[in-house]
C-alpha positions as CSV (number, residue, x, y, z in Angstrom):
1,M,-15.5,-21.8,-2.8
2,S,-15.2,-24.5,-5.4
3,N,-12.8,-24.0,-8.3
4,S,-15.2,-25.6,-10.6
5,S,-17.0,-23.2,-12.9
6,T,-18.8,-25.6,-15.1
7,A,-22.3,-24.8,-13.8
8,G,-24.3,-22.3,-15.8
9,P,-27.5,-20.2,-15.4
10,N,-30.5,-22.3,-14.5
11,D,-33.1,-19.6,-13.9
12,K,-34.6,-18.5,-17.3
13,D,-35.8,-15.2,-15.8
14,L,-32.2,-14.3,-14.9
15,I,-30.4,-15.3,-18.1
16,G,-28.1,-12.4,-19.1
17,N,-27.9,-11.2,-15.5
18,Y,-24.5,-12.8,-14.9
19,T,-21.1,-11.0,-14.7
20,A,-18.9,-10.7,-17.7
21,N,-15.6,-10.4,-15.7
22,D,-15.1,-14.2,-15.2
23,T,-16.2,-14.1,-11.5
24,V,-18.1,-17.0,-9.9
25,D,-20.1,-17.4,-6.7
26,H,-19.2,-19.5,-3.6
27,K,-20.2,-22.7,-5.4
28,G,-18.1,-22.0,-8.5
29,R,-21.1,-21.1,-10.7
30,P,-21.1,-17.9,-12.8
31,A,-21.8,-15.0,-10.5
32,N,-25.4,-13.8,-10.6
33,K,-25.5,-10.0,-10.3
34,A,-28.9,-10.1,-8.6
35,R,-27.6,-12.3,-5.8
36,T,-23.9,-11.6,-5.4
37,G,-21.4,-8.7,-5.4
38,G,-22.2,-5.0,-5.5
39,W,-22.7,-2.9,-2.4
40,R,-24.5,-5.8,-0.7
41,S,-21.3,-7.7,-0.2
42,T,-18.9,-4.8,0.5
43,P,-19.9,-4.1,4.1
44,F,-18.3,-7.4,5.1
45,I,-15.1,-6.5,3.3
46,F,-15.2,-3.0,4.8
47,G,-15.7,-4.5,8.2
48,T,-12.8,-6.9,7.7
49,E,-10.6,-4.0,6.6
50,L,-11.7,-1.9,9.5
51,A,-10.9,-4.6,12.1
52,E,-7.6,-5.5,10.5
53,K,-6.4,-1.9,10.2
54,T,-7.5,-1.2,13.8
55,S,-5.1,-4.0,14.9
56,A,-2.3,-3.2,12.5
57,F,-2.2,0.5,13.2
58,G,-2.6,-0.1,16.9
59,A,0.8,-1.9,16.8
60,Q,2.3,0.6,14.3
61,F,1.5,3.9,16.1
62,N,2.9,2.8,19.5
63,M,5.5,0.2,18.7
64,V,8.4,2.6,19.1
65,N,7.2,3.4,22.6
66,Y,7.1,-0.3,23.4
67,L,10.6,-0.9,22.0
68,V,12.2,2.2,23.7
69,G,10.1,2.5,26.9
70,V,9.6,-1.2,27.7
71,K,12.4,-3.0,25.9
72,F,15.0,-0.2,26.3
73,L,16.2,-0.4,22.7
74,P,18.0,2.7,21.2
75,K,15.8,5.2,19.4
76,A,17.4,5.1,16.0
77,Y,17.5,1.2,16.2
78,S,13.8,1.2,17.2
79,A,12.8,3.6,14.4
80,N,14.6,1.5,11.8
81,L,13.0,-1.7,13.3
82,V,9.6,-0.2,12.8
83,T,10.2,1.1,9.3
84,N,11.8,-2.2,8.3
85,Y,8.7,-4.0,9.7
86,L,6.4,-1.7,7.7
87,G,8.5,-2.1,4.6
88,T,8.5,-5.8,4.8
89,G,4.7,-5.8,5.2
90,Y,4.3,-3.8,2.1
91,L,6.9,-5.8,0.1
92,V,5.2,-9.1,1.1
93,T,2.2,-7.9,-0.9
94,L,4.0,-9.1,-4.1
95,V,4.1,-12.6,-2.6
96,G,0.4,-12.3,-1.4
97,G,-0.7,-11.2,-4.8
98,T,1.1,-14.1,-6.5
99,V,-0.3,-16.7,-4.1
100,A,-3.8,-15.3,-4.7
101,D,-3.6,-15.3,-8.5
102,T,-1.8,-18.6,-8.7
103,F,-3.1,-20.9,-5.9
104,L,-5.6,-19.8,-3.3
105,G,-7.6,-17.0,-4.8
106,R,-8.1,-13.6,-3.0
107,F,-10.6,-14.7,-0.4
108,W,-8.5,-17.6,1.0
109,T,-5.3,-15.6,0.8
110,I,-6.9,-12.9,3.0
111,A,-8.2,-15.5,5.4
112,V,-4.8,-17.3,5.8
113,A,-3.0,-13.9,6.1
114,A,-5.4,-12.7,8.8
115,F,-4.7,-15.9,10.9
116,I,-1.0,-15.3,10.5
117,Q,-1.3,-11.7,11.6
118,M,-3.4,-12.7,14.6
119,T,-0.7,-15.2,15.6
120,G,1.9,-12.4,15.4
121,F,-0.1,-10.3,17.9
122,I,-0.3,-13.3,20.3
123,V,3.5,-13.6,20.1
124,L,4.0,-9.9,20.9
125,M,1.6,-10.3,23.8
126,L,3.8,-13.1,25.2
127,T,6.9,-10.8,25.0
128,A,5.1,-8.3,27.2
129,Y,3.6,-10.9,29.5
130,L,6.0,-13.8,30.1
131,P,8.8,-13.1,32.7
132,S,11.1,-15.4,30.7
133,L,10.9,-13.0,27.7
134,N,11.5,-9.9,29.8
135,N,15.3,-10.0,30.4
136,Q,15.8,-6.3,30.7
137,H,17.6,-5.7,34.0
138,C,17.5,-2.2,35.6
139,N,20.1,-1.0,38.1
140,E,19.8,2.0,40.3
141,A,22.7,4.4,39.9
142,A,24.2,6.6,42.6
143,N,22.5,9.7,41.2
144,G,19.1,8.1,41.6
145,K,18.7,7.4,37.9
146,S,18.1,3.8,36.7
147,S,20.1,2.2,34.0
148,C,18.3,-0.6,32.1
149,R,19.8,-3.2,29.7
150,A,18.1,-3.4,26.3
151,A,16.2,-6.5,25.2
152,H,18.6,-9.1,23.8
153,G,18.9,-12.8,23.0
154,T,15.7,-14.8,23.1
155,S,13.6,-11.8,24.1
156,L,14.7,-9.8,21.1
157,S,14.4,-12.7,18.8
158,V,10.8,-13.4,19.8
159,I,10.0,-9.7,19.3
160,Y,11.3,-10.0,15.8
161,L,9.2,-13.2,15.3
162,G,6.0,-11.4,16.4
163,V,6.7,-8.3,14.4
164,Y,7.5,-10.1,11.2
165,L,4.5,-12.5,11.5
166,I,2.3,-9.4,11.6
167,A,4.2,-8.0,8.6
168,L,3.6,-11.3,6.7
169,G,-0.1,-11.3,7.5
170,T,-0.4,-7.6,6.7
171,G,1.2,-8.1,3.3
172,G,-1.1,-10.9,2.4
173,I,-4.2,-8.9,3.3
174,K,-3.0,-5.7,1.6
175,A,-2.3,-7.6,-1.6
176,C,-5.8,-8.8,-2.0
177,V,-8.5,-7.0,0.1
178,S,-8.9,-3.9,-2.1
179,A,-8.9,-6.0,-5.3
180,F,-11.3,-8.5,-3.8
181,G,-13.7,-5.6,-3.0
182,A,-13.3,-4.2,-6.5
183,D,-14.1,-7.7,-7.9
184,Q,-17.6,-7.2,-6.5
185,F,-18.2,-4.7,-9.3
186,D,-18.3,-5.8,-12.9
187,A,-16.0,-3.5,-14.9
188,D,-17.7,-4.6,-18.1
189,D,-21.1,-3.4,-16.8
190,P,-21.2,0.4,-17.3
191,K,-23.5,0.8,-14.3
192,E,-21.3,-1.1,-11.9
193,A,-18.0,0.2,-13.4
194,K,-19.2,3.8,-12.5
195,Q,-19.3,2.8,-8.9
196,L,-15.7,1.7,-8.7
197,P,-14.2,5.1,-7.8
198,H,-16.7,5.5,-5.0
199,Y,-15.9,2.0,-3.7
200,F,-12.1,2.9,-3.5
201,N,-13.0,6.1,-1.5
202,V,-15.2,4.2,0.9
203,F,-12.7,1.4,1.2
204,F,-10.0,3.9,2.1
205,G,-12.4,5.5,4.6
206,S,-12.9,2.2,6.4
207,L,-9.1,1.8,6.6
208,E,-8.7,5.3,8.1
209,L,-11.6,4.7,10.6
210,G,-9.6,1.7,11.8
211,S,-6.6,4.0,12.0
212,L,-8.6,6.4,14.2
213,L,-9.8,3.7,16.5
214,A,-6.2,2.4,16.8
215,S,-4.7,5.8,17.6
216,T,-7.2,6.5,20.3
217,L,-8.7,3.4,21.9
218,L,-5.9,0.9,21.4
219,V,-3.1,3.4,22.2
220,W,-5.0,4.3,25.4
221,I,-5.2,0.7,26.4
222,Q,-1.5,0.1,25.7
223,D,-0.5,3.2,27.7
224,H,-2.9,2.7,30.7
225,K,-3.4,-1.0,30.9
226,G,-0.1,-2.2,29.5
227,F,1.1,-3.6,26.2
228,K,0.2,-7.2,27.1
229,W,-3.5,-6.1,27.2
230,G,-3.1,-3.9,24.1
231,Y,-1.7,-6.8,22.0
232,A,-4.3,-9.2,23.4
233,V,-7.1,-6.8,22.2
234,E,-5.4,-6.6,18.8
235,A,-5.3,-10.4,18.5
236,S,-9.0,-10.5,19.5
237,V,-9.9,-7.8,16.9
238,M,-8.1,-9.9,14.2
239,C,-10.4,-12.8,15.2
240,I,-13.4,-10.5,14.6
241,A,-11.9,-9.7,11.2
242,L,-11.9,-13.3,10.3
243,L,-15.5,-13.8,11.5
244,L,-16.6,-10.8,9.4
245,L,-14.8,-12.1,6.3
246,F,-16.5,-15.5,6.5
247,S,-19.9,-14.0,7.3
248,G,-20.3,-12.6,3.7
249,R,-19.0,-15.7,2.0
250,R,-22.3,-16.5,0.1
251,L,-22.5,-12.9,-1.2
252,Y,-19.0,-12.5,-2.7
253,R,-17.9,-12.8,-6.3
254,Y,-14.7,-14.8,-6.7
255,R,-12.0,-14.9,-9.3
256,V,-10.7,-18.5,-9.9
257,P,-6.9,-18.6,-9.8
258,K,-5.4,-19.0,-13.3
259,G,-1.8,-19.7,-12.6
260,S,1.2,-17.5,-11.8
261,P,0.8,-13.9,-13.1
262,F,4.6,-13.8,-13.6
263,T,4.8,-16.8,-15.9
264,P,3.3,-15.1,-19.1
265,V,5.5,-12.0,-18.4
266,I,8.7,-14.1,-18.1
267,R,7.7,-16.1,-21.2
268,V,7.3,-12.9,-23.2
269,L,10.7,-11.6,-22.1
270,V,12.5,-14.9,-22.8
271,A,10.8,-15.4,-26.2
272,A,11.5,-11.7,-27.2
273,F,15.2,-12.3,-26.4
274,R,15.3,-15.5,-28.3
275,N,13.7,-13.9,-31.4
276,R,15.8,-10.7,-31.1
277,K,17.4,-11.2,-34.5
278,L,14.1,-11.0,-36.3
279,L,13.4,-7.9,-38.3
280,K,11.7,-5.0,-36.4
281,P,7.9,-5.6,-36.3
282,G,6.0,-3.5,-38.9
283,P,2.5,-2.9,-40.0
284,Q,2.5,-6.0,-42.2
285,S,4.1,-8.3,-39.6
286,R,2.1,-11.5,-38.7
287,F,1.6,-12.5,-35.1
288,Y,0.5,-15.5,-33.2
289,Y,-2.8,-15.0,-31.3
290,G,-3.4,-18.5,-30.0
291,P,-5.7,-21.3,-31.1
292,E,-8.5,-20.1,-28.9
293,E,-8.7,-16.6,-30.5
294,K,-11.8,-16.5,-32.6
295,A,-11.5,-12.8,-33.4
296,P,-7.8,-11.8,-33.2
297,A,-8.6,-8.2,-34.2
298,L,-9.9,-7.7,-30.6
299,V,-6.3,-7.8,-29.4
300,P,-4.9,-4.4,-30.2
301,R,-1.2,-3.6,-30.9
302,T,0.2,-0.7,-29.0
303,R,3.1,1.3,-30.6
304,N,5.5,1.3,-27.7
305,L,7.9,-1.3,-26.4
306,R,7.7,-2.8,-29.9
307,F,10.8,-5.0,-29.4
308,L,8.6,-7.3,-27.1
309,E,6.3,-8.0,-30.1
310,K,9.1,-10.3,-31.4
311,A,7.9,-12.8,-28.8
312,A,4.7,-13.3,-30.8
313,M,6.0,-12.6,-34.3
314,L,5.7,-15.2,-36.9
315,K,8.6,-15.7,-39.4
316,E,7.9,-15.2,-43.1
317,G,5.8,-18.1,-44.4
318,E,5.6,-19.7,-40.9
319,L,2.3,-21.6,-40.2
320,V,1.3,-22.7,-36.7
321,E,-1.0,-25.7,-36.7
322,E,-0.4,-26.8,-33.1
323,E,0.1,-24.7,-30.1
324,P,3.8,-23.8,-30.0
325,N,6.3,-23.8,-27.2
326,P,5.3,-20.6,-25.3
327,W,8.9,-20.0,-24.3
328,K,9.7,-19.6,-28.0
329,L,6.5,-18.1,-29.4
330,T,3.9,-16.4,-27.1
331,R,0.4,-15.1,-27.7
332,M,0.0,-11.5,-28.7
333,Q,-2.4,-11.0,-25.7
334,D,0.5,-11.9,-23.4
335,V,2.8,-9.4,-25.1
336,E,0.2,-6.6,-24.7
337,D,-0.4,-7.5,-21.0
338,T,3.4,-7.4,-20.4
339,K,3.6,-4.0,-22.1
340,M,0.8,-2.7,-19.9
341,L,2.6,-4.0,-16.8
342,L,5.9,-2.5,-17.8
343,R,4.3,0.9,-18.4
344,L,3.3,1.0,-14.7
345,L,6.8,0.6,-13.4
346,P,8.0,4.3,-13.7
347,I,4.9,5.4,-11.9
348,L,5.5,2.8,-9.2
349,F,9.1,3.9,-8.7
350,F,8.5,7.7,-8.6
351,S,5.4,7.6,-6.4
352,F,7.2,6.1,-3.4
353,F,8.7,9.2,-1.7
354,Y,5.5,10.3,-0.1
355,W,5.6,7.2,2.1
356,T,9.2,8.0,3.1
357,C,8.0,11.2,4.6
358,A,4.7,9.9,6.0
359,V,6.4,7.1,7.9
360,Q,8.0,9.7,10.2
361,V,4.6,10.0,11.9
362,S,5.2,6.5,13.4
363,T,8.8,7.2,14.3
364,F,10.6,10.5,15.0
365,T,7.4,12.6,15.4
366,V,6.5,10.2,18.3
367,Y,9.7,11.1,20.0
368,Q,9.0,14.8,19.4
369,V,5.6,14.5,20.9
370,A,7.0,12.9,24.0
371,T,8.9,16.1,24.9
372,M,5.9,18.4,24.4
373,D,2.9,19.4,26.4
374,R,0.2,16.9,25.7
375,K,-2.5,18.1,28.0
376,L,-6.1,18.2,26.6
377,G,-8.1,19.6,29.4
378,S,-7.5,17.3,32.4
379,M,-6.3,14.4,30.2
380,E,-2.8,13.7,28.9
381,V,-2.9,12.4,25.3
382,P,-0.7,9.3,24.7
383,T,2.3,10.0,22.6
384,G,1.4,7.3,20.0
385,A,-2.1,8.8,19.6
386,V,-1.2,12.3,18.5
387,G,0.1,11.7,15.0
388,G,-2.4,8.9,14.2
389,V,-5.5,10.9,15.3
390,F,-4.7,14.2,13.4
391,L,-3.4,12.3,10.3
392,T,-6.6,10.2,10.2
393,V,-8.9,13.1,10.8
394,S,-7.3,15.0,8.0
395,I,-7.6,12.0,5.6
396,L,-11.3,11.5,6.4
397,L,-12.1,15.2,6.0
398,T,-10.3,15.2,2.7
399,L,-12.2,12.1,1.4
400,I,-15.5,13.6,2.4
401,L,-14.7,17.0,0.9
402,Y,-13.4,15.5,-2.3
403,D,-16.2,13.0,-2.8
404,R,-19.1,15.3,-1.9
405,V,-17.9,18.8,-2.8
406,L,-14.9,18.9,-5.1
407,I,-15.9,16.2,-7.6
408,P,-19.1,18.0,-8.6
409,L,-17.1,21.2,-9.1
410,I,-14.0,19.8,-10.8
411,K,-15.8,17.6,-13.3
412,H,-17.3,20.7,-15.0
413,F,-13.8,21.8,-15.9
414,T,-12.1,18.4,-16.5
415,G,-14.9,16.6,-18.2
416,N,-14.0,13.6,-16.0
417,P,-17.0,12.3,-14.0
418,N,-14.7,11.3,-11.2
419,G,-13.1,14.8,-10.9
420,I,-9.5,14.2,-11.9
421,S,-7.7,11.1,-13.2
422,P,-6.0,8.6,-10.8
423,L,-2.6,9.7,-12.1
424,R,-3.3,13.3,-11.2
425,K,-4.5,12.2,-7.8
426,I,-1.1,10.6,-7.2
427,G,0.6,13.9,-8.4
428,V,-1.4,15.9,-5.9
429,G,-0.3,13.5,-3.1
430,L,3.4,13.9,-4.1
431,V,3.3,17.7,-3.8
432,T,2.3,17.6,-0.1
433,P,5.5,16.1,1.5
434,I,7.4,19.1,0.2
435,F,5.3,21.5,2.3
436,A,4.9,19.0,5.2
437,M,8.6,18.6,5.6
438,L,9.1,22.4,5.3
439,V,6.7,23.0,8.1
440,A,8.1,20.1,10.2
441,A,11.6,21.5,9.9
442,L,10.5,25.0,11.0
443,I,8.5,23.6,14.0
444,E,11.4,21.3,15.1
445,G,13.7,24.3,14.9
446,K,11.4,26.2,17.2
447,R,11.3,23.2,19.6
448,L,15.1,22.9,19.7
449,N,15.5,26.6,20.4
450,L,12.9,26.4,23.2
451,A,14.8,23.4,24.8
452,K,18.0,25.5,24.7
453,D,16.2,28.6,26.2
454,V,14.8,26.6,29.2
455,G,18.0,24.7,29.8
456,A,16.6,21.3,28.8
457,Q,19.2,20.3,26.3
458,D,20.5,17.6,28.6
459,S,17.1,16.7,30.0
460,P,15.4,14.8,27.1
461,T,12.6,13.5,29.3
462,M,11.6,17.0,30.5
463,T,8.2,18.3,29.2
464,L,8.8,21.6,27.3
465,P,6.3,24.5,27.5
466,M,5.2,23.8,23.9
467,S,1.9,22.4,22.9
468,M,1.6,19.2,20.8
469,F,-0.8,21.2,18.6
470,W,2.3,22.8,16.9
471,L,2.7,19.5,15.0
472,V,-0.9,19.5,13.7
473,P,-0.2,21.4,10.4
474,Q,2.3,18.8,9.2
475,Y,-0.1,16.0,10.0
476,F,-2.9,17.7,8.2
477,I,-0.8,18.4,5.1
478,L,0.3,14.7,5.0
479,G,-3.2,13.5,5.6
480,F,-4.5,15.6,2.7
481,G,-1.9,14.1,0.5
482,Q,-2.5,10.6,1.6
483,A,-6.2,10.8,0.8
484,F,-5.2,11.5,-2.8
485,I,-2.1,9.3,-3.3
486,Y,-3.5,6.2,-1.8
487,V,-6.9,6.2,-3.5
488,G,-5.4,7.4,-6.7
489,S,-2.8,4.6,-6.6
490,L,-5.3,1.9,-5.9
491,E,-7.6,3.0,-8.7
492,F,-4.7,3.6,-11.1
493,F,-2.9,0.2,-10.6
494,Y,-6.2,-1.8,-10.5
495,T,-7.7,-0.2,-13.7
496,E,-4.4,0.0,-15.6
497,S,-3.3,-3.6,-14.9
498,P,-4.3,-6.5,-17.2
499,R,-7.3,-8.3,-15.8
500,N,-5.3,-11.5,-14.9
501,L,-2.7,-9.4,-13.1
502,Q,-5.0,-7.1,-11.0
503,S,-4.0,-8.7,-7.7
504,L,-0.4,-8.0,-8.6
505,G,-1.5,-4.5,-9.8
506,T,-2.9,-3.5,-6.4
507,A,0.1,-5.2,-4.7
508,L,2.2,-2.6,-6.6
509,V,0.6,0.1,-4.4
510,S,2.0,-1.5,-1.3
511,C,5.3,-2.2,-3.1
512,S,5.6,1.6,-3.6
513,M,5.0,2.1,0.1
514,S,7.6,-0.6,0.8
515,I,10.2,1.3,-1.2
516,G,9.3,4.4,0.7
517,V,9.7,3.1,4.2
518,F,12.9,1.2,3.3
519,A,14.2,4.4,1.8
520,S,13.5,6.0,5.2
521,S,15.6,3.4,7.0
522,A,18.4,3.9,4.4
523,I,18.3,7.7,4.8
524,V,18.3,7.5,8.6
525,S,21.3,5.2,8.6
526,S,23.1,7.3,6.0
527,V,22.5,10.5,7.9
528,N,23.7,9.1,11.2
529,S,26.8,7.6,9.5
530,A,27.6,10.9,7.9
531,T,27.1,13.0,11.0
532,K,28.4,10.8,13.8
533,H,31.7,12.8,13.8
534,H,30.1,16.1,13.0
535,R,31.1,19.0,15.2
536,D,27.4,19.7,16.0
537,G,26.8,16.1,17.0
538,I,24.9,13.2,15.4
539,W,21.6,14.4,13.8
540,L,19.4,11.5,14.9
541,G,20.6,10.2,18.3
542,D,18.9,9.4,21.6
543,N,18.7,12.9,23.0
544,M,16.0,14.7,21.0
545,N,17.0,18.1,22.5
546,R,20.5,17.9,21.2
547,N,19.7,16.2,17.9
548,H,19.2,18.0,14.6
549,L,15.9,16.5,13.4
550,D,15.1,19.8,11.7
551,R,18.0,19.3,9.3
552,Y,16.8,15.8,8.6
553,Y,13.4,17.2,7.7
554,W,15.1,19.7,5.3
555,V,16.8,16.8,3.6
556,L,13.5,15.0,3.1
557,G,11.8,18.1,1.8
558,G,14.6,18.6,-0.8
559,L,14.4,15.0,-1.9
560,S,10.6,15.3,-2.1
561,L,11.0,18.1,-4.6
562,I,13.4,16.1,-6.7
563,N,11.1,13.1,-6.7
564,L,8.1,15.2,-7.7
565,G,10.1,16.4,-10.8
566,C,10.9,12.8,-11.7
567,F,7.3,11.7,-11.3
568,A,6.1,14.6,-13.5
569,V,8.3,13.3,-16.3
570,A,7.2,9.7,-15.8
571,A,3.5,10.7,-15.7
572,W,3.8,12.9,-18.8
573,Y,5.4,10.0,-20.7
574,H,2.7,7.5,-19.5
575,E,-0.1,9.8,-20.6
576,S,1.5,10.7,-23.9
577,V,1.9,7.0,-24.7
578,T,-1.6,5.9,-23.6
579,K,-3.3,8.9,-25.3
580,S,-1.4,9.1,-28.6
581,T,-0.6,5.4,-29.2
582,S,-2.4,4.2,-32.3
583,L,-3.6,0.7,-32.2
584,V,-3.3,-1.7,-35.1
585,A,-5.8,-4.5,-35.3
586,A,-4.6,-8.0,-35.9
587,D,-5.7,-7.8,-39.5
588,P,-2.9,-5.9,-41.2
589,N,-5.4,-4.3,-43.6
590,A,-7.4,-2.8,-40.7
591,S,-7.2,0.9,-39.9
592,P,-4.2,1.7,-37.6
593,Q,-6.0,4.7,-36.0
594,R,-8.5,2.8,-33.9
595,E,-7.9,3.6,-30.2
596,S,-8.4,1.2,-27.3
597,S,-10.9,2.1,-24.7
598,R,-8.7,0.3,-22.2
599,L,-6.1,3.0,-22.6
């Protein structure tokens, strides 16, 4: 894609049929709605996401089994390694979003990140294949049990290299792929804008279909053919993802990078601090709108975070004939964009705890499943597949139910054509961990009592007479919540972010997920530190039948309830600001009651 956008419409019959959201086609010309974007281009994006998520989830769901069962690393260490890897992947989205908006654009950022992720899978394949990277030595003990040394040195370092290459690639893709798909719909075209909520639902559906393939097919390959074949297949699937991405190149709409999204924000903060001694902005204050602003009244003033307006405030009698130093006087548009971004931060911070609870599906619940009866007819279900399958099925069923059944019913009561607002979707998602952790604690208590009854407390590898289906309710509750919180978060942060910061906006979704999984690691470490000398023993040790995982789930449930209360306050404040804020046009004599359709 060329960065040049100087070409204009040449076909007289198609004049006026070009996007109004600054997107261009693969040659850098204004994007023609009849030839680019819309649903015609999204199958390639959905296919790319399906392939990428099949690989990523294939590694995620079974990684603890690889680290514990093949590399003999301790369970708590392995759980934290996986959660830290997931957290890093989510956190890197901030880097990916910045690179996309500043240098490469979303398309090329996705392409480069996919290649990096493919390389990570190749590295992990080598750790399972090369004898030189398998330095775990097992010795037969006198009692017939073998003792194996955990991976260390070069072997462990290469595992970390592979894992974090995957995290780096995942972060780059996550930052851009949903926003790149949303770019295919012109938000300034009422017909196309109406399709955005359905796009986010289908996008998340393709993600979850990848999760389903990963938790069944790829986990089966890893368990029955070996991890070297599993990681080889995942690397191959990433190659397919790249091919799919490039196949639709002529149909996409692209946003040309316009510089770092952080620079205007930092300028506003610096200029506001420098001008802090100016009088508080009022209705008659004069502001700088930039030399290119032909109709400054189109830039509204919101009545919150007013101290930031000092960054664009003109001193009494001051005239600006040339463009000023932006670190001393910024445009009013940059001030309002910064306000919009800052209003998102409380929602970002208090929506993270769902992911703290959901990440347990990839860690401790895998250990639980390993002690339970996994028979399904004549087949034994792989431990890494159980949580992924039921979680994904729950998500897909919820998406279909909401999109096809609930929206037509709810919109009659809410007046919202999309059922409920994105912010309320997030709220619904945050309710579910409370109930999921309550159920999980009760089921784990039952499992521990059964282990005691059958004398298996010191036999953690023994299969208990308890079906894996006891864990299904917690998976379904979390899946129901994830369908709401993920779609709601994508829609909320994309539509509520300034247009030039939308890659960063969708990256905030993954940033929230990152906070959640890092919080899980911190809670695990804190719990083990606090209980290592407890009279009942450490809560999260290597022996699942003597641990107290049920107490850990009670802790997560209580914290989920506290987090929900904090989110409710943040959401109320956000809505009260966006609904009741009066907007003052740049002309001080204009009516201050005009409301912004953006808010």
